[in-house]
C-alpha positions in Angstrom: 5.6 3.3 39.0 3.1 4.2 36.2 4.3 5.9 33.3 2.2 9.4 32.6 -0.7 9.2 29.9 0.1 10.9 26.8 -1.5 10.9 23.4 -0.3 10.5 20.0 -2.1 12.6 16.7 -2.2 10.5 13.7 -2.7 12.6 10.0 -3.2 9.4 7.5 -3.1 10.2 3.6 -6.9 10.2 2.9 -6.7 7.0 0.8 -8.3 4.1 2.1 -5.2 1.6 2.5 -3.1 4.5 4.9 -6.2 5.2 7.1 -6.7 1.3 7.5 -2.9 1.1 8.6 -3.5 4.3 10.3 -6.0 3.0 12.5 -4.9 -0.6 13.0 -1.4 0.3 13.9 -3.2 3.0 16.7 -5.1 0.4 18.2 -2.5 -2.3 18.2 -0.5 0.7 20.0 -3.3 1.2 22.7 -3.6 -2.4 23.4 -0.5 -3.3 24.1 0.2 0.5 26.1 -2.0 2.1 28.4 -0.7 4.6 28.8 -1.2 6.0 24.7 -4.2 7.1 23.1 -4.7 7.9 19.6 -6.5 11.3 18.1 -6.8 10.0 14.4 -7.3 12.9 11.5 -9.9 11.6 9.0 -9.9 13.5 5.4 -12.0 12.2 2.9 -11.1 12.4 -0.6 -13.0 13.7 -3.1 -14.9 11.4 -5.5 -13.8 8.3 -4.2 -17.1 7.2 -2.4 -15.5 3.4 -1.7 -12.7 5.0 0.4 -15.4 7.3 2.0 -17.6 4.3 2.9 -14.6 2.4 4.3 -13.1 5.0 6.8 -16.6 5.9 7.9 -17.2 2.1 8.6 -13.9 1.2 10.4 -14.3 4.7 12.8 -18.1 3.8 14.0 -16.7 -0.3 14.7 -13.4 1.0 16.6 -14.6 -0.1 20.1 -11.2 1.3 21.6 -12.3 4.3 23.8 -8.5 5.5 23.8 -9.0 5.7 20.0 -10.9 9.0 18.8 -11.5 10.6 15.5 -11.7 13.8 14.0 -13.2 13.9 11.0 -13.3 16.2 8.5 -16.1 17.8 6.5 -15.9 16.1 2.7 -15.1 18.7 -0.1 -17.0 18.3 -2.9 -14.9 17.4 -5.9 -16.1 20.3 -8.4 -14.1 23.0 -5.8 -10.5 21.5 -7.2 -9.6 22.7 -10.3 -6.7 21.7 -12.3 -5.3 18.8 -11.5 -3.9 16.4 -13.8 -3.6 12.7 -11.5 -4.8 11.6 -8.3 -1.5 12.9 -6.6 -1.8 16.2 -7.8 -5.7 16.3 -6.2 -4.5 14.7 -3.1 -1.6 17.7 -2.0 -4.9 20.3 -2.6 -6.5 18.5 -0.4 -4.3 18.4 1.5 -3.4 22.0 1.4 -6.9 23.3 2.0 -6.8 21.2 5.4 -3.3 22.8 7.2 -5.7 25.9 8.2 -8.2 23.2 10.0 -5.0 21.2 11.4 -4.0 24.2 12.4 -6.4 25.0 14.9 -6.7 21.7 15.6 -3.0 21.7 17.3 -3.7 25.3 18.7 -6.2 23.7 20.8 -4.9 20.4 21.4 -1.2 21.6 22.3 -2.9 23.7 25.5 -5.6 21.2 26.6 -3.6 17.6 25.9 -0.3 16.1 26.8 0.7 15.0 23.2 4.0 13.4 22.8 4.5 13.5 18.8 2.7 13.5 15.6 2.6 10.8 13.5 1.8 11.8 9.7 1.7 9.7 6.3 4.5 9.3 4.1 1.9 11.2 2.2 1.7 14.1 4.0 4.5 15.2 4.9 4.0 19.0 3.6 1.9 19.2 6.8 5.1 18.8 9.0 5.4 22.5 8.5 2.3 23.1 10.2 2.9 21.0 13.2 6.4 22.2 13.8 4.9 25.6 14.4 3.9 23.9 18.2 7.2 22.1 18.6 5.8 18.7 18.6 8.2 16.0 17.4 7.2 14.5 14.3 7.3 11.1 12.7 6.5 9.5 8.9 4.6 6.2 8.8 6.0 4.7 5.7 3.3 2.7 4.3 5.1 1.3 2.0 8.2 -0.8 2.0 11.7 -0.6 3.3 13.2 -1.1 0.0 11.6 1.7 -1.3 12.1 4.3 1.5 15.8 3.2 0.9 15.3 4.3 -3.0 13.4 7.6 -2.4 16.3 8.6 0.5 19.0 7.9 -2.2 17.6 9.8 -5.2 17.3 12.5 -3.0 20.7 12.1 -1.9 22.1 11.8 -5.3 20.4 15.4 -6.3 20.3 17.2 -3.4 24.5 16.1 -2.7 25.5 15.2 -5.6 23.2 17.4 -8.2 22.1 14.2 -10.7 19.3 14.6 -12.6 17.3 11.6 -11.2 14.9 11.9 -13.9 17.4 10.8 -16.4 18.4 8.1 -14.6 15.1 5.8 -16.6 18.0 6.5 -19.8 20.7 4.6 -18.0 22.3 2.5 -20.4 22.8 0.3 -17.4 21.3 -1.2 -14.2 21.6 0.9 -10.9 23.1 -0.1 -8.2 20.5 1.2 -4.9 21.9 0.2 -1.9 18.0 -1.0 -0.3 17.9 -3.6 -2.8 20.0 -6.4 -2.9 20.4 -6.6 -7.1 21.0 -4.0 -9.3 18.0 -2.2 -10.9 17.1 -2.3 -14.7 16.2 1.5 -16.0 12.6 -0.1 -17.0 11.6 -0.8 -13.7 12.1 3.2 -12.3 8.2 4.0 -11.3 6.5 6.9 -12.5 6.8 9.1 -9.9 10.3 8.7 -10.0 10.8 9.4 -13.7 8.1 11.8 -14.1 10.0 15.2 -13.7 7.0 17.2 -12.3 5.9 14.5 -10.0 9.9 14.3 -8.5 10.2 17.7 -7.9 6.9 18.0 -6.9 6.0 15.4 -4.4 8.8 12.4 -4.3 11.9 14.3 -3.6 10.0 17.1 -0.9 9.0 13.5 0.7 12.4 12.5 1.2 13.3 15.3 2.4 11.0 15.9 5.1 11.3 12.3 5.8 15.5 13.3 6.7 14.1 15.8 9.2 11.8 13.5 10.8 12.5 12.7 14.4 12.0 8.9 13.3 10.6 6.9 10.4 7.7 4.3 11.0 7.7 1.6 8.2 5.1 -0.7 7.9 7.3 -4.2 7.2 9.5 -6.3 9.7 13.0 -7.7 9.9 12.8 -11.2 8.6 11.1 -9.6 5.5 13.4 -6.5 4.4 16.6 -7.5 6.6 18.6 -6.2 3.7 16.8 -2.9 3.3 16.8 -1.7 6.5 20.8 -2.0 7.1 20.9 0.0 3.9 20.5 3.2 5.4 23.4 5.6 5.6 24.1 7.5 8.6 22.0 10.9 7.8 18.8 8.8 7.5 16.3 9.5 11.7 15.8 5.9 13.6 13.8 3.4 11.0 11.3 1.7 13.3 9.7 -1.9 11.5 6.1 -2.8 13.1 4.6 -4.7 10.7 2.9 -6.2 9.3 -0.1 -4.1 9.9 -2.9 -5.7 8.1 -5.6 -2.8 6.6 -8.6 -3.6 8.6 -12.0 -4.8 6.8 -15.2 -4.2 7.8 -17.0 -7.8 8.5 -17.8 -8.9 4.8 -21.6 -10.4 4.0 -21.9 -13.8 3.1 -22.3 -13.8 -0.7 -22.8 -15.5 -3.4 -18.5 -15.5 -4.2 -16.8 -16.6 -0.6 -20.1 -19.2 -0.9 -18.4 -20.5 -3.9 -14.9 -20.4 -2.8 -15.7 -22.0 0.5 -17.0 -25.1 -1.6 -14.1 -25.0 -4.0 -10.2 -27.9 -3.2 -7.8 -26.1 -1.2 -5.1 -24.0 -3.2 -7.2 -24.3 -6.1 -8.7 -20.9 -7.1 -6.3 -18.4 -8.6 -7.7 -14.4 -7.1 -6.8 -11.6 -9.8 -7.3 -8.1 -7.9 -5.2 -5.1 -9.0 -6.2 -2.3 -5.6 -8.5 0.3 -5.0 -7.2 1.9 -8.4 -6.7 -1.3 -11.0 -8.4 -1.0 -14.0 -7.2 -2.1 -17.7 -8.2 -1.3 -21.1 -10.9 -3.6 -23.1 -7.6 -5.6 -25.1 -5.7 -5.8 -21.9 -9.5 -7.1 -20.6 -10.0 -10.1 -23.2 -6.0 -11.0 -23.1 -6.3 -11.9 -19.2 -10.0 -14.2 -19.8 -8.5 -15.8 -22.6 -5.4 -16.5 -20.5 -7.2 -17.5 -17.4 -10.1 -20.0 -20.0 -6.5 -21.6 -21.1 -4.7 -22.0 -18.0 -8.2 -23.8 -16.9 -7.6 -23.1 -12.7 -10.5 -21.8 -11.1 -10.7 -18.2 -10.5 -12.1 -14.8 -8.7 -11.5 -12.2 -10.5 -12.3 -8.6 -9.2 -12.6 -6.4 -12.6 -13.5 -2.9 -12.0 -14.1 -0.4 -15.4 -11.3 2.5 -15.8 -12.7 6.0 -14.6 -13.5 8.0 -17.5 -11.2 10.9 -16.1 -8.8 8.3 -16.3 -5.5 9.3 -14.3 -8.0 12.0 -12.1 -10.3 9.5 -11.0 -11.0 6.3 -9.8 -12.8 3.0 -11.2 -16.1 2.4 -11.2 -18.6 -0.9 -11.3 -19.7 -2.7 -14.7 -23.1 -2.8 -15.2 -22.7 -6.2 -17.6 -19.0 -8.0 -17.9 -20.0 -9.4 -20.8 -19.7 -5.7 -22.7 -15.4 -6.3 -22.3 -15.0 -9.8 -21.9 -14.8 -12.6 -24.7 -17.8 -13.5 -26.5 -19.0 -16.6 -23.9 -16.3 -17.0 -21.9 -18.8 -16.2 -18.6 -21.1 -19.2 -19.7 -18.0 -21.0 -20.6 -16.4 -20.7 -16.9 -19.8 -20.4 -14.8 -18.8 -23.4 -13.1 -15.1 -23.2 -12.8 -14.7 -19.0 -11.9 -16.7 -15.6 -10.8 -16.4 -12.6 -12.3 -17.1 -9.8 -9.6 -16.6 -5.8 -9.0 -15.1 -4.8 -5.4 -14.3 -7.5 -3.1 -13.2 -8.0 1.0 -9.6 -9.0 -0.6 -8.2 -10.2 3.3 -11.2 -12.2 3.9 -11.0 -14.3 0.1 -6.9 -14.4 0.5 -7.5 -16.1 4.5 -9.8 -18.7 2.5 -7.9 -21.8 1.9 -8.6 -22.5 -1.4 -7.1 -19.8 -2.5 -3.9 -20.7 -4.1 -2.5 -18.2 -5.8 -2.5 -13.6 -6.0 -2.4 -11.8 -9.1 -1.4 -8.8 -7.7 -0.7 -5.0 -8.9 2.0 -5.2 -5.8 0.3 -2.2 -3.7 2.2 -3.5 -0.2 -1.3 -3.5 1.4 -1.7 -6.3 -1.0 1.4 -8.3 -0.6 1.2 -8.3 3.2 -2.0 -9.7 3.5 -0.9 -12.3 1.1 2.1 -13.1 2.7 0.4 -13.1 6.6 -2.0 -15.9 4.3 0.8 -18.0 2.6 -0.8 -17.2 -0.9 2.1 -16.6 -3.1 2.4 -14.0 -5.4 2.3 -13.1 -8.9 3.3 -9.6 -10.5 1.3 -7.2 -12.1 2.7 -3.6 -10.9 0.3 -0.8 -12.1 0.7 2.7 -10.3 3.2 4.5 -7.7 6.2 2.7 -6.6 4.5 -0.8 -7.3 7.4 -1.8 -10.4 9.7 -2.1 -7.6 7.8 -4.0 -4.9 7.2 -6.1 -7.7 11.1 -6.3 -9.0 12.5 -7.1 -5.0 9.6 -9.4 -4.7 10.5 -11.6 -7.7 14.8 -10.7 -7.9 15.3 -10.4 -4.3 13.0 -12.2 -2.0 11.8 -15.1 -3.8 8.4 -14.6 -3.0 6.3 -14.1 -6.3 6.2 -15.4 -9.9 6.7 -12.9 -12.5 4.0 -11.8 -15.3 5.3 -8.1 -16.1 7.9 -5.9 -13.7 7.6 -2.6 -16.0 3.9 -2.5 -16.5 2.5 1.2 -16.5 -0.8 1.5 -16.4 -1.8 5.5 -18.1 1.5 4.8 -20.2 0.8 5.7 -23.7 3.5 3.4 -24.9 2.6 0.9 -22.9 2.4 -3.0 -24.4 -0.5 -4.8 -23.7 0.5 -8.2 -21.8 -0.1 -10.6 -24.4 -1.9 -13.9 -23.1 0.8 -16.4 -23.3 2.8 -14.3 -20.2 -0.3 -14.2 -18.6 -1.1 -18.1 -19.1 2.7 -18.7 -18.4 2.3 -16.9 -15.3 -0.6 -18.3 -13.9 0.3 -21.7 -14.5 3.9 -21.2 -12.5 1.9 -18.8 -9.9 -0.5 -22.4 -9.1 1.9 -24.9 -9.1 1.8 -27.2 -5.8 5.7 -27.9 -5.5 7.5 -24.6 -6.3 10.3 -22.2 -4.0 8.4 -19.4 -4.3 5.3 -21.4 -2.4 7.8 -23.0 -0.6 9.3 -19.0 0.6 5.8 -17.8 1.2 4.9 -20.7 3.8 8.0 -20.1 5.4 7.2 -16.0 5.3 4.2 -16.4 6.5 5.8 -18.2 10.3 8.0 -15.5 9.9 4.9 -12.6 9.8 3.3 -14.1 12.5 6.3 -14.3 14.9 7.6 -11.1 13.8 4.1 -9.2 16.0 4.7 -11.9 18.7 6.1 -11.1 22.4 9.8 -10.9 21.9 9.2 -10.7 17.8 11.7 -8.1 16.0 8.5 -6.0 15.0 7.2 -6.0 18.7 10.5 -5.2 20.3 10.6 -2.2 17.3 6.9 -0.9 18.8 8.5 -0.9 22.5 11.5 0.8 21.2 9.1 3.6 19.4 7.1 4.0 22.6 10.1 4.3 24.5 10.9 7.2 22.6 7.5 8.6 22.9 7.7 8.2 26.3 11.4 10.2 26.5 9.7 13.0 24.4 6.8 14.0 27.0 
């Protein structure tokens, strides 16, 4: 007997990594389950030209007619004032869109067979709008299961036991967080948890909303985060580990860098790339350059200029790399490396010449690296990335440590010295080490998880069965 056709509505955060994951999940759902269709509400982030271009290219290239898009009109950046960070601006963007979301649900709830709404972990404030229509809401947690556990653990400490979570950064001892195997040093607690304003206005409310959701969909897989997935308390909604969901990339142009990469020996090139918001001061850039040159390894380095608006804006491209690199660096490394701006990261990681990845430890990047079997070296910058780095090095043995507690934008942040960077690159690129072996094994497990009979395949089917029970 054919199942009744139902529709899901996705509301991803207006950031390219979150939108990319949502589109890929929608494609996966409609491909595997013929009775599902998905409508994705697309918000544009003001001032993020790369993200907007990426989103538009994905939406226009999606061929499945059961994945549909509703694009909200772009909002001018100068219509927003008073924000101090990307996170604050994102919340303003969400608030501005709530009346539009309400109008869409008001229409679709009477004309479509809606089963559920799936909202991004960064859009949980919109759940109140969705609840007005009696529609079950699931949270799509684009980060990892361990960080979800940290959020829920700290929320419990705050709401049930009255602890001042932000003061934990000043603890004299390591912290026991159930979703991590090893106790957590206070210095790797990320800014969103230790900053009182950010914790109270963004992270704590998001954790509370996760508790209220019908379920939480996490972009991870059991073989990677078994400990974390088994650590949640009995007040946590059902958690569905359906990853790895890799954000799709538009077709890459066969540019000079990609052509150069094709001619390099297997596992001989180290990639340095720090995400859509990753950039460094001039002094830190020069420490990195000296370390890369001294290591002697071939390299591709995605180097971007810090925003003139600091934490309020996105990095942009350099017109001349020589203005920040050491004198003669480009000439001396012309045959062994490439310094470029924005890169198609997953295309680069998929090339067999890449032997290691120095990364900011954003979860998209981690999953992409594991999928392609590329060992990681940790250099977290913002969001929850310090905890990601700690987990990768200490709990999972999938990364080499360069730094675990670097925090971009921290006025007291010290430079990571040349010696630490060089040593990290050398350990990363060793042919025979435990990290390389562990990553190779995890590559196979990540792919098996998505196959029929795999852990994530079964979890996704359980989730869809849950939708069917609702409808």
